[in-house]
N, C-alpha and C positions, 0 to 999 in steps of 0.2 A: 427315810433315818439316815442320819449323818454318820461319819465312820468312826467317830468317838461312841458314838450308841451302840452300833454295831459290832466293836471290837468289844464294849462293856457287858453286852449282851452274851457273847460267845464266850469271852474269858473269866466274868464275874469278879472276884476281889482278886484276880491274878493281876488283874490290869487297872490301872488308874488313871482316869482321866483329866485331862487338865486343858486350859487355854495358856497361853504364852503369845503376847502380841496379836491376838486373833488368827493366831498358827494351832491345832490341836496336837495336843501332846499325849503320847501314850508311854506309860511307865510300867515295863513289864518282868514278870519272872525270867531269868535266864534260861529257864529250860522252854519258854514259850516264844523266845526271841524270832528265831526262824521262824517259826509258824506263824505270829503275827504280823512280821511283814510279807509271806506268801497270802494270806488272808486279806492284807490291804493291796496288793497287787491284785488280787481278784477281785477287788472291790473299785479298782480303777487306776488305782497309783500305779503307774506302769512306767514311770520316770523316776529312776533312781538318782538322786543329785549327789548326796556324798555320806560318808560313815566314819567315824572317829573316835577316839577315847578321848577321855577327860582325869587325869590323874586326883583321887580323893582320898589323901592322906587321913587315918594310916590304915585303913583295912580294905579298900575296893578301888576300883576303875568304873567308872561311866564309859557305857559305848553306847553311842548315839546315831542313829540312821535318820536323814532327810529324803523323804518320797514325797510326790508330787501327781496330782491326779489331773492331766491337762485338759480334759473335758470340762470339770467341775471347778477348776480354777482353784484348787484347794491344797493346803501344804498339810503334809504329817508327820511329825518329829516321832520317833519309835525309840525308847530310852531305857538302857537296864544297866544293871551293878553285877560285877562277879569279884570276887573275894580275891586279893593283891595275893594271895599264899598260893592261888590256883588258877586264874584268870582263863576262862577258858567258856567257849560260845560255840555254837553251830555257826556253820558258815552260810549265808547266804549266796553264796553265788551260782546256787542251782535257782535261785529264785530271780536274782537281778544278774546279769553277766558283769553289768560295771562296776559291782562290790570288789572285783576281782583284786584290783590295785590298793582301793582302799583298805582291807583288808590287810594285805600285806603291809602296808605300810602303819596301821594301827599294832601289828605283831612286830614289827621292827621298832618302833619307835615306844610302844608302851610294854612288849612284850604279851600281849594278848593271844592265845592262841585258839585260831578260828577251826575249828575241827570239821574236818572233810572237805577243806580247801584244796584246789587242785594243786596249787604250785606256792606253798607259803614258804618263799625263801625271801633274804634282804632284796629290797627293792631299789633304796636311794642310798644306804650308807658303804663304805669301803668292806672287800670281803676281809674278815679277819676282824672285825669290829665286835668290841664285847660293851654290851651293856645297852641300857634301851635309854637313849638321850631326854625323850619328853617326859621320863618321870621326874618327881622331885625331888628324889635324894638321888637322881644321879650328880656324878661331880664333875662339874666342867672344868676340862683344862687349864684353860683360861682364869677360871678361879686360884687354882692353884699355885700358878705361874706368877701373878697379881692378885694382892688383896682386893676385894671387892670394896670401892669407895662409901659404900653405904648410900645414905641420903645426900651427900653432897653432890655439888654437879663438877663434872671435868675443871680441874684448874682450882677448884675450892679448900683441895687437901693440902698437906703439906710442900707438896710437888707439883711441876708441871707449871702450864701456862696459866696467867690469869683467867678469871671468870668473862665471860662475855657479857654478864649482867655490868659489870664495874668498867667496861670500856665504849668509849661514845663513838660514835661513830665518825670516819674521814670528815673534817671540816666541820665538826661540832664545836663553839668555843667551849673553853673548860669551866667556865663558870655558869653555862647553861646545866641543868640537871646538879644543882646543887655542887658545886665545883669538881666534881668526881672525874677526874683526867684519867687518862687511859694507864694508870702506874699500878691498878691493882688493889 
């Protein structure tokens, strides 16, 4: 029995199984998150590869984990969604020790709280940093200091150097490429 069929048999309508580029994907309820990953481990998926968050405005975050069965050479993505207002999931560090730093990073960058995590403290950002920089509503300091040029390339706005598209490489005669010299 495939892992997808085994998860479907065990969790019924609380798990939706699909395929993404030959990889089994299990979309599960937040309450089943840790249990599904523990079940996957018991089914041979003993290699924990990664875990991350995805901001899905305006209502929720997706949390995704990738595990692998080295004997069967089968991949499994387990996904769930948590509400933006209270993003909480059970930690899977008791199932996969390798989830420790991934959960810390997802907590730090997205604000997803992994309940039961042994040490849910910042991993990458400096002490005292406020906010969650991978949320789509996080205001980047660089955007406050200088306006985003939008779809324009650097140099195509009203200031700055000319665009590379308008410049010919050194040594190319100006009449090649329709007479467009390097004057912008």
